[in-house]
VMD Tcl script that draws the C-alpha trace (Angstrom):
set ca {
  {406.12 98.12 30.81}
  {402.50 96.99 30.42}
  {400.11 97.69 33.28}
  {398.49 94.26 32.83}
  {401.24 91.83 31.85}
  {401.94 88.41 33.36}
  {405.18 86.57 32.75}
  {405.93 82.90 32.20}
  {406.61 82.26 35.90}
  {403.06 83.18 36.89}
  {401.37 81.70 33.82}
  {402.74 78.18 34.30}
  {401.84 78.22 38.00}
  {398.22 77.05 37.79}
  {397.54 77.89 41.44}
  {398.08 81.53 40.45}
  {397.00 81.73 36.81}
  {393.70 79.85 37.20}
  {392.58 82.40 39.80}
  {392.80 85.21 37.25}
  {389.98 85.62 34.77}
  {389.28 87.84 31.79}
  {385.99 89.26 30.56}
  {385.12 90.89 27.26}
  {381.59 91.84 26.19}
  {379.90 93.15 23.05}
  {377.76 95.71 24.97}
  {374.64 93.81 23.89}
  {374.65 91.09 26.52}
  {377.06 88.61 24.90}
  {380.51 87.96 26.31}
  {383.73 85.97 26.28}
  {385.27 84.90 29.58}
  {387.89 82.41 30.72}
  {391.12 82.33 32.73}
  {394.34 83.96 31.56}
  {395.64 80.50 30.52}
  {392.45 79.83 28.49}
  {391.32 77.02 30.77}
  {387.64 77.30 31.69}
  {387.03 76.96 35.42}
  {383.34 77.95 35.44}
  {380.32 76.71 33.55}
  {379.82 80.41 32.73}
  {383.12 80.55 30.84}
  {383.25 80.35 27.07}
  {384.64 81.89 23.91}
  {381.20 82.80 22.58}
  {378.41 83.22 25.16}
  {375.29 84.96 23.89}
  {371.68 85.75 24.84}
  {369.06 83.84 22.87}
  {365.73 85.57 23.65}
  {363.74 83.02 21.63}
  {364.74 80.35 24.18}
  {364.83 82.25 27.50}
  {366.36 85.30 29.14}
  {369.65 83.57 29.99}
  {372.97 83.58 28.19}
  {374.05 80.44 26.36}
  {377.50 78.96 25.75}
  {377.87 78.09 22.06}
  {381.64 77.82 21.65}
  {383.20 76.72 24.92}
  {386.86 76.75 23.87}
  {389.27 76.33 20.97}
  {392.38 74.17 21.23}
  {395.32 75.20 19.06}
  {398.02 72.77 17.97}
  {401.36 73.72 16.40}
  {402.59 71.09 13.93}
  {406.17 70.93 12.60}
  {407.83 67.97 10.90}
  {404.86 65.82 11.92}
  {405.32 66.63 15.62}
  {402.25 68.06 17.36}
  {402.30 70.54 20.25}
  {398.83 71.18 21.68}
  {398.47 74.59 23.35}
  {395.12 73.85 25.02}
  {394.40 73.18 28.69}
  {391.46 71.38 30.33}
  {390.85 69.76 33.67}
  {389.44 66.27 33.49}
  {388.21 63.79 36.07}
  {390.84 62.58 38.51}
  {392.67 65.92 38.66}
  {394.06 65.21 35.20}
  {395.22 68.32 33.36}
  {395.48 67.89 29.62}
  {397.05 68.72 27.23}
  {399.03 71.13 29.47}
  {399.59 73.77 26.82}
  {400.19 76.42 29.47}
  {403.80 75.24 29.73}
  {404.45 76.85 26.33}
  {403.20 80.29 27.39}
  {405.90 82.94 27.50}
  {403.72 85.89 28.54}
  {400.17 87.19 28.68}
  {399.27 90.85 28.13}
  {395.78 92.33 28.16}
  {396.47 96.06 28.27}
  {394.84 96.49 24.87}
  {393.26 93.13 24.06}
  {394.02 89.69 25.54}
  {397.29 88.55 23.93}
  {399.14 85.32 24.70}
  {402.61 84.57 23.38}
  {403.63 80.90 23.08}
  {407.07 79.46 22.45}
  {407.39 75.90 21.13}
  {411.01 75.20 20.28}
  {411.87 77.64 17.51}
  {408.21 78.63 17.02}
  {406.92 81.85 18.58}
  {403.17 82.28 18.14}
  {401.07 85.20 19.31}
  {397.32 84.84 19.91}
  {395.07 87.91 20.27}
  {391.32 87.90 20.98}
  {388.68 90.57 20.50}
  {384.91 90.53 20.94}
  {383.13 92.53 18.24}
  {380.99 95.39 19.57}
  {377.22 94.92 19.18}
  {377.68 91.66 17.27}
  {377.71 88.07 18.48}
  {381.19 87.35 17.14}
  {384.63 86.69 18.57}
  {387.78 87.09 16.49}
  {391.08 85.40 17.31}
  {394.22 86.44 15.44}
  {397.27 84.17 15.30}
  {400.60 85.67 14.22}
  {403.64 83.48 13.63}
  {406.41 85.69 14.95}
  {409.19 83.19 14.34}
  {409.69 79.71 12.86}
  {412.62 77.95 11.21}
  {410.67 75.34 9.24}
  {407.21 74.85 7.65}
  {404.47 75.25 10.24}
  {400.85 74.17 10.35}
  {398.14 75.19 12.85}
  {395.25 73.00 13.91}
  {392.12 74.39 15.56}
  {389.73 72.08 17.40}
  {386.48 73.76 18.62}
  {384.66 72.49 21.72}
  {380.90 73.11 21.52}
  {378.35 73.25 24.35}
  {375.09 74.82 23.06}
  {373.56 75.17 26.53}
  {372.43 77.72 29.10}
  {375.15 79.15 31.34}
  {373.23 77.74 34.30}
  {373.31 74.17 33.04}
  {375.83 71.54 31.96}
  {375.75 69.28 28.91}
  {376.43 65.58 28.49}
  {376.93 63.19 25.62}
  {373.58 62.40 24.04}
  {372.01 61.06 20.89}
  {369.90 64.14 20.25}
  {372.78 66.45 19.36}
  {372.94 67.17 15.65}
  {376.35 66.22 14.23}
  {375.73 67.57 10.74}
  {377.57 70.55 9.33}
  {377.63 72.55 6.13}
  {380.59 74.13 4.44}
  {380.70 77.92 4.16}
  {383.41 80.26 2.93}
  {386.69 79.06 4.53}
  {384.85 77.20 7.28}
  {381.71 75.44 8.45}
  {378.40 76.13 10.12}
  {376.68 73.81 12.57}
  {373.86 73.78 15.13}
  {373.64 71.14 17.84}
  {370.01 71.61 18.91}
  {366.76 72.95 17.53}
  {366.00 76.49 18.64}
  {369.65 77.54 18.71}
  {371.23 79.75 16.04}
  {373.79 78.30 13.67}
  {377.41 78.71 14.69}
  {379.70 79.85 11.89}
  {383.40 79.07 12.32}
  {385.61 80.52 9.61}
  {389.21 81.52 8.84}
  {390.41 84.33 6.65}
  {392.46 81.80 4.67}
  {391.65 78.58 2.85}
  {392.01 75.58 5.13}
  {391.12 71.94 5.50}
  {388.32 70.86 7.81}
  {388.55 67.25 8.94}
  {385.24 65.91 10.19}
  {385.94 63.80 13.30}
  {382.92 64.08 15.64}
  {383.64 63.15 19.23}
  {382.71 63.91 22.83}
  {385.31 64.91 25.40}
  {383.93 63.57 28.66}
  {384.13 64.75 32.25}
  {385.57 68.21 31.70}
  {385.65 69.75 35.19}
  {385.06 73.31 36.36}
  {386.84 73.90 39.67}
  {384.94 77.09 40.58}
  {381.64 75.24 40.40}
  {383.11 72.43 42.50}
  {384.19 75.00 45.11}
  {380.64 76.37 45.15}
  {379.20 72.94 45.86}
  {377.45 72.75 42.49}
  {377.56 70.18 39.64}
  {380.90 70.70 37.93}
  {381.44 68.05 35.22}
  {380.28 68.07 31.63}
  {380.93 66.56 28.22}
  {381.84 68.81 25.29}
  {381.28 68.01 21.64}
  {383.88 68.61 18.96}
  {382.89 68.18 15.28}
  {386.48 67.88 14.06}
  {389.27 70.33 13.40}
  {390.64 72.90 10.96}
  {394.20 72.77 9.60}
  {395.98 75.61 7.86}
  {399.56 76.42 6.85}
  {401.10 79.57 8.29}
  {404.31 81.34 7.31}
  {406.68 83.39 9.44}
  {405.29 86.91 9.81}
  {401.80 85.85 8.66}
  {398.58 86.45 10.61}
  {395.50 84.24 10.43}
  {392.12 85.27 11.88}
  {389.58 82.77 13.23}
  {385.96 83.97 13.51}
  {383.12 82.40 15.49}
  {379.69 84.02 15.21}
  {376.01 83.44 14.57}
  {376.13 84.86 11.05}
  {378.44 84.22 8.13}
  {381.40 86.54 7.88}
  {383.12 87.83 4.78}
  {386.45 86.14 5.35}
  {388.29 88.71 3.25}
  {387.18 91.37 5.76}
  {388.22 89.56 8.94}
  {391.66 91.17 9.25}
  {390.19 94.61 8.61}
  {387.40 93.95 11.12}
  {389.93 92.87 13.73}
  {392.06 96.00 13.22}
  {389.01 98.27 13.32}
  {387.81 96.77 16.59}
  {391.25 97.15 18.20}
  {391.34 100.83 17.25}
  {388.08 101.39 19.15}
  {389.51 100.13 22.44}
  {390.94 102.29 25.21}
  {394.20 100.70 26.44}
  {394.00 99.43 30.00}
  {397.17 101.31 30.79}
  {396.14 102.61 34.21}
  {393.79 101.98 37.11}
  {391.34 104.55 35.74}
  {391.40 103.15 32.20}
  {390.76 99.63 33.50}
  {387.67 100.81 35.36}
  {386.51 102.85 32.37}
  {386.77 99.80 30.12}
  {384.98 97.73 32.71}
  {382.23 100.35 32.85}
  {381.74 100.15 29.09}
  {381.31 96.39 29.26}
  {378.37 96.67 31.64}
  {376.18 98.50 29.13}
  {373.59 96.39 27.33}
  {371.96 97.93 24.25}
  {369.25 95.84 22.63}
  {366.33 96.64 20.34}
  {366.68 100.39 20.82}
  {366.80 100.19 24.61}
  {369.77 100.77 26.91}
  {370.15 98.72 30.08}
  {372.84 98.44 32.74}
  {373.77 94.90 33.71}
  {374.31 94.38 37.42}
  {377.39 92.26 36.73}
  {378.98 89.35 34.91}
  {378.77 86.50 34.32}
  {375.30 85.73 35.73}
  {373.57 88.97 36.68}
  {370.84 90.63 34.64}
  {369.63 94.22 34.81}
  {368.30 95.17 38.26}
  {366.60 98.47 39.01}
  {368.45 99.37 42.21}
  {371.84 98.46 40.72}
  {371.02 100.53 37.64}
  {370.41 103.75 39.55}
  {373.31 103.31 41.96}
  {375.66 102.47 39.08}
  {374.54 104.94 36.45}
  {376.37 108.09 37.66}
  {379.68 106.28 38.06}
  {379.48 104.30 34.82}
  {378.64 107.37 32.73}
  {378.98 110.82 34.33}
  {382.24 109.91 36.09}
  {383.82 109.10 32.71}
  {382.29 112.19 31.03}
  {379.72 110.24 29.02}
  {376.57 112.31 29.55}
  {374.93 110.92 26.40}
  {375.25 107.39 27.77}
  {373.63 108.48 31.05}
  {370.71 110.04 29.20}
  {370.32 107.00 26.95}
  {370.18 104.55 29.86}
  {367.97 106.86 31.90}
  {365.53 107.09 28.99}
  {365.01 103.33 29.12}
  {364.86 103.35 32.93}
  {362.33 106.21 32.93}
  {359.95 104.23 30.73}
  {360.29 101.29 33.13}
  {359.58 103.53 36.14}
  {356.43 104.96 34.58}
  {355.18 101.49 33.67}
  {355.55 100.56 37.33}
  {353.98 103.74 38.69}
  {351.09 103.54 36.19}
  {350.35 99.93 37.06}
  {351.22 98.72 33.56}
  {353.04 95.47 32.67}
  {356.64 95.83 33.83}
  {359.74 95.87 31.66}
  {360.80 92.24 32.06}
  {364.46 93.11 31.52}
  {364.71 95.38 34.58}
  {364.23 93.27 37.68}
  {363.03 94.32 41.16}
  {361.69 97.74 40.15}
  {358.93 97.37 42.76}
  {361.35 97.43 45.71}
  {360.63 100.44 47.96}
  {364.06 102.08 47.71}
  {364.30 101.97 43.90}
  {362.43 105.25 43.35}
  {364.63 106.90 45.99}
  {367.82 105.70 44.33}
  {366.44 107.00 41.02}
  {366.13 110.49 42.51}
  {369.68 110.20 43.89}
  {370.93 109.31 40.41}
  {369.08 112.33 38.98}
  {370.59 114.58 41.64}
  {374.04 113.40 40.53}
  {373.11 114.45 37.00}
  {372.04 117.89 38.25}
  {375.35 118.24 40.07}
  {377.54 117.06 37.18}
  {375.65 118.58 34.23}
  {373.36 121.38 35.43}
  {370.25 121.89 37.51}
  {368.56 123.65 34.59}
  {369.06 120.67 32.30}
  {367.94 118.32 35.04}
  {364.67 120.25 35.42}
  {364.17 120.32 31.67}
  {364.78 116.60 31.13}
  {363.76 115.02 34.42}
  {361.80 117.58 36.44}
  {358.49 115.90 35.64}
  {359.83 112.48 36.59}
  {361.10 113.74 39.96}
  {357.73 115.32 40.76}
  {355.86 112.19 39.71}
  {358.07 109.95 41.87}
  {357.54 112.11 44.95}
  {353.79 112.37 44.36}
  {353.59 108.61 43.88}
  {355.17 108.08 47.29}
  {353.40 110.91 49.11}
  {349.98 109.85 47.80}
  {350.57 106.33 49.14}
  {350.50 104.59 45.77}
  {353.58 102.43 46.32}
  {352.49 98.94 47.41}
  {355.20 98.67 50.07}
  {355.72 102.20 51.33}
  {353.67 103.80 54.08}
  {354.39 107.32 55.27}
  {354.09 107.17 59.04}
  {352.77 109.99 61.21}
  {356.38 111.05 61.90}
  {357.00 111.48 58.17}
  {359.33 108.49 57.79}
  {358.88 105.67 55.32}
  {357.79 102.30 56.66}
  {358.10 99.11 54.59}
  {357.48 95.42 55.19}
  {360.66 93.40 54.71}
  {359.76 90.36 56.78}
  {358.45 88.19 53.96}
  {360.55 89.45 51.07}
  {364.01 91.02 50.89}
  {363.47 94.67 49.95}
  {366.93 96.22 50.33}
  {370.29 95.67 48.67}
  {370.94 93.11 51.43}
  {368.79 90.68 49.49}
  {369.95 87.15 50.37}
  {366.96 84.83 50.72}
  {366.13 81.18 51.20}
  {362.89 79.26 50.93}
  {361.61 80.81 54.15}
  {362.23 84.43 53.19}
  {365.01 87.00 53.66}
  {368.11 85.89 55.56}
  {368.72 89.47 56.70}
  {365.13 90.67 57.23}
  {365.45 94.45 57.33}
  {361.97 95.83 57.91}
  {360.03 98.80 59.23}
  {361.97 102.06 59.22}
  {365.10 101.23 57.20}
  {368.01 103.58 57.67}
  {369.24 104.21 54.10}
  {365.68 104.28 52.74}
  {364.77 107.14 55.05}
  {368.05 108.96 54.50}
  {367.35 108.79 50.76}
  {363.78 109.95 51.41}
  {365.03 113.08 53.17}
  {367.59 113.55 50.41}
  {364.90 113.32 47.70}
  {362.64 115.84 49.42}
  {365.41 118.33 50.17}
  {366.95 118.04 46.70}
  {363.60 118.49 44.96}
  {362.79 121.47 47.18}
  {366.06 123.10 46.13}
  {365.64 122.15 42.47}
  {362.15 123.65 42.13}
  {362.81 126.71 44.31}
  {362.54 129.12 41.37}
  {360.33 127.26 38.92}
  {357.67 126.03 41.38}
  {358.06 127.86 44.73}
  {354.80 126.51 46.18}
  {355.87 122.90 45.66}
  {359.36 123.76 46.86}
  {358.02 125.10 50.18}
  {355.82 122.04 50.70}
  {358.74 119.71 50.12}
  {361.02 121.78 52.36}
  {358.57 121.56 55.27}
  {358.24 117.81 54.77}
  {362.03 117.42 54.61}
  {362.48 119.29 57.90}
  {359.94 117.01 59.57}
  {361.67 113.91 58.19}
  {365.05 115.20 59.41}
  {363.81 115.59 62.99}
  {362.17 112.18 62.96}
  {365.19 110.52 61.37}
  {367.50 111.62 64.16}
  {364.94 110.75 66.85}
  {364.33 107.26 65.47}
  {367.76 106.14 64.23}
  {370.48 107.86 66.27}
  {371.40 105.89 69.38}
  {373.38 106.84 72.47}
  {376.55 105.17 71.13}
  {376.85 107.61 68.24}
  {375.82 105.43 65.33}
  {372.52 104.66 63.59}
  {370.23 101.69 64.05}
  {370.14 99.68 60.85}
  {366.36 99.43 61.00}
  {363.62 100.08 63.54}
  {360.48 97.96 63.53}
  {357.34 98.16 65.62}
  {358.68 95.74 68.21}
  {362.47 95.90 67.84}
  {365.51 97.93 66.89}
  {368.53 96.47 65.15}
  {371.72 97.40 66.98}
  {374.00 95.77 64.40}
  {376.78 98.03 63.18}
  {376.29 97.96 59.42}
  {377.49 100.24 56.62}
  {374.06 101.49 55.54}
  {374.34 104.34 58.02}
  {377.34 105.65 56.07}
  {375.04 106.39 53.12}
  {373.11 108.76 55.39}
  {376.34 110.55 56.29}
  {377.47 110.86 52.67}
  {374.39 112.28 50.95}
  {374.55 115.87 49.74}
  {371.22 116.44 51.48}
  {371.91 114.47 54.62}
  {369.52 114.46 57.60}
  {372.52 114.47 59.95}
  {374.52 117.26 61.53}
  {378.30 117.41 61.14}
  {379.10 115.97 64.56}
  {376.71 113.08 63.98}
  {378.29 112.36 60.59}
  {381.75 112.36 62.17}
  {380.72 109.88 64.84}
  {379.27 107.53 62.20}
  {382.31 107.79 59.91}
  {384.69 107.22 62.83}
  {382.84 104.06 63.88}
  {382.78 102.83 60.29}
  {386.52 103.46 60.04}
  {387.22 101.45 63.18}
  {384.85 98.54 62.60}
  {383.89 98.30 58.93}
  {386.74 99.60 56.78}
  {388.89 97.11 54.83}
  {391.22 97.57 51.83}
  {388.42 96.20 49.60}
  {385.39 98.10 50.85}
  {383.16 98.32 53.91}
  {382.18 95.21 55.80}
  {378.48 94.42 55.70}
  {378.61 93.76 59.44}
  {381.01 94.71 62.22}
  {383.24 91.98 63.70}
  {381.85 93.09 67.07}
  {378.27 92.29 66.04}
  {376.57 88.94 66.58}
  {376.73 86.64 63.56}
  {379.87 88.08 61.97}
  {380.98 85.69 59.18}
  {383.63 87.25 56.94}
  {384.42 84.42 54.48}
  {382.15 83.91 51.47}
  {382.84 80.22 50.87}
  {381.10 76.85 50.97}
  {377.93 75.53 49.41}
  {375.28 77.74 47.86}
  {373.23 77.72 51.08}
  {376.28 78.42 53.23}
  {377.23 81.37 51.06}
  {373.70 82.79 51.22}
  {373.89 82.96 55.00}
  {377.17 84.89 55.05}
  {376.42 87.11 52.03}
  {375.81 90.19 54.18}
  {377.25 89.06 57.49}
  {380.74 90.55 57.32}
  {381.77 90.37 53.67}
  {383.28 93.57 52.26}
  {381.54 95.51 49.49}
  {383.55 97.99 47.36}
  {380.57 100.10 46.24}
  {380.03 101.25 49.80}
  {383.52 102.72 49.74}
  {382.21 105.41 47.39}
  {379.82 106.69 50.05}
  {382.37 106.26 52.83}
  {384.98 108.30 50.95}
  {382.45 110.95 50.02}
  {381.43 111.34 53.66}
  {385.07 111.35 54.75}
  {385.98 114.11 52.29}
  {383.06 116.28 53.39}
  {384.29 116.03 56.96}
  {388.07 116.24 56.55}
  {388.46 117.84 53.10}
  {392.09 118.17 51.94}
  {393.45 116.75 55.17}
  {391.75 113.43 54.41}
  {392.98 113.15 50.84}
  {396.16 111.18 51.50}
  {394.32 108.66 53.67}
  {391.70 107.99 51.00}
  {394.28 107.71 48.22}
  {396.02 105.04 50.27}
  {392.72 103.20 50.61}
  {392.37 103.09 46.83}
  {395.62 101.13 46.52}
  {393.65 98.03 47.49}
  {391.53 98.40 44.36}
  {394.49 99.25 42.14}
  {396.07 95.96 43.25}
  {392.84 94.19 42.34}
  {393.30 95.03 38.65}
  {395.70 92.07 38.32}
  {393.65 89.69 40.47}
  {390.37 87.78 40.08}
  {388.85 89.44 36.97}
  {391.79 91.26 35.40}
  {390.95 94.94 34.98}
  {387.69 94.88 36.94}
  {386.31 94.61 40.49}
  {384.57 91.54 41.87}
  {381.15 91.49 43.48}
  {382.37 91.19 47.07}
  {385.40 90.28 49.17}
  {386.09 88.34 52.33}
  {385.89 90.64 55.33}
  {389.14 89.34 56.84}
  {392.66 89.09 55.36}
  {393.70 88.31 52.70}
  {390.38 89.82 51.50}
  {389.88 87.50 48.52}
  {387.52 88.48 45.72}
  {384.35 86.41 45.54}
  {381.06 86.16 43.66}
  {380.55 87.68 40.22}
  {383.82 88.58 38.55}
  {382.70 92.08 37.53}
  {380.06 94.06 39.45}
  {378.51 97.28 38.18}
  {377.99 99.11 41.48}
  {381.59 98.46 42.56}
  {383.21 99.68 39.36}
  {380.82 102.63 39.23}
  {381.33 103.91 42.75}
  {385.12 103.70 42.56}
  {384.97 105.67 39.30}
  {382.68 108.24 40.92}
  {384.98 108.69 43.90}
  {388.00 109.01 41.59}
  {386.27 111.93 39.89}
  {385.42 113.53 43.25}
  {389.03 113.10 44.37}
  {390.27 114.69 41.16}
  {388.49 117.94 42.05}
  {390.56 118.11 45.25}
  {393.79 117.54 43.33}
  {393.26 120.35 40.82}
}
mol new
graphics top color blue
foreach p $ca { graphics top sphere $p radius 0.5 }
foreach p [lrange $ca 0 end-1] q [lrange $ca 1 end] { graphics top cylinder $p $q radius 0.2 }
display resetview
């Protein structure tokens, strides 16, 4: 039985099927995403969504959807599904679905009377092209297929409406057409591997609605343009491949291309394989550089997310070369920042004060997984330069206080991963001595001292002395009488909120905490923060607890870090738990992972959402696939595997 298979009962129940989404990327920033019934519920959904750097740094929806119609004896059966104004669902093609399976690639089987049709989709790696293969498994009379494309040609952040500017012209190409709706956009080539008839019938389908945008309190209606439709005969046992891309395809090669792409895929036959596939989709290789996207469908590359995600997305799946490739690009970006040069525009927020500290943590993971010798050889200079940059006071928002701790201003601008902001500044203004920043600072000093012990003993001793001073100050400043850590300590206040950032301090290999202190922190986190989907961003006992991430954009901003659960924090929680309880804690942690295994068939099928409600039923919210979450669960799976050997 397939790990990711949905039967007819679920598929025809729109309350269930429309909540489940799929995502496929080309590892160069482009993607395909929709629901498992091929009904778009977000403005970010589309069959072919690509970056167009000549316009801006956003993705753009070219081909929104493709409606298929089965024709027999003059009778037409439309397999498409759209939501229109007035809660009108049309043409209700989901009622013909027999099953959906996406263990290998997304595959939908339809049954229309005596016709059984299988549709399979694949996004071509490193090319802006989607292929859809239709196989007629059974039919008792002559059958014809009709394909009607719905075009958008717009940014994923916008909506389009009927207008007189759109170009309706098209040109014939081999077994298809090419068209471009607006100046500045690339041409869209739509072709079949078999001769067909294209009937030019330009029209606008008005008031297509996207329910997810409506739920988010955003504009949710648009008009989509269709230039006409393709018709082609198909025989029992025959397969026809439809291609949509920004360059002309050799139609005779489409079947071979489809087969080749399928062979490159790892079947999503298990929890681990789902996460591994999801990890691969978050890589973004462009123009010789290698970035990590923070998530889909709207996130770009962010520095902090890159360094937190990198070990899990690469080392945890035994892909050292991919780690080194992405780190090469990130290293160049770090040096541009530290040297005061123009920043890499594709890596956002590299100036935040904890980014350099997370970079050292990511390098320490490399030393642990690969070797310390190789880490020194490849990254020793970078580690030294990062520490010198901080120690010499060159970072614009890091001051080393007399007690050795790092002090940063977070009142005017969000400077931690808790980054929700409005027009007045950060909603969760963490400022001054910030707990995970200083835990990472101690970790960086202690790790570097150990790393350079033999190759540079003088530097090693200097760093060791500094680390010891930071450790003493860390405990004096952050540890309170109730056995947990203040979230931040400013000049005139301490934050008593019970938040998960203290767990990072307990989990680090070079932690500033003693064992008893770690145990107290982990025990409090277990009682107040632990959920089946990650750690809550705020304890229910703390003032302002708001566990449900719903409502308008402004409403969601205010609850973003006020009780919602974040899966990536579970990686640090589990790591700390294992260090304390070792084999005796294994069964407990394996039970905790069941919540993420269940998630493989919810929200984004085969991936982990950005965040979850902090209270039952812990629904997935936000971006449908989030790098740090997938990465940290992969990393903890690898750590757990060492205990099971």
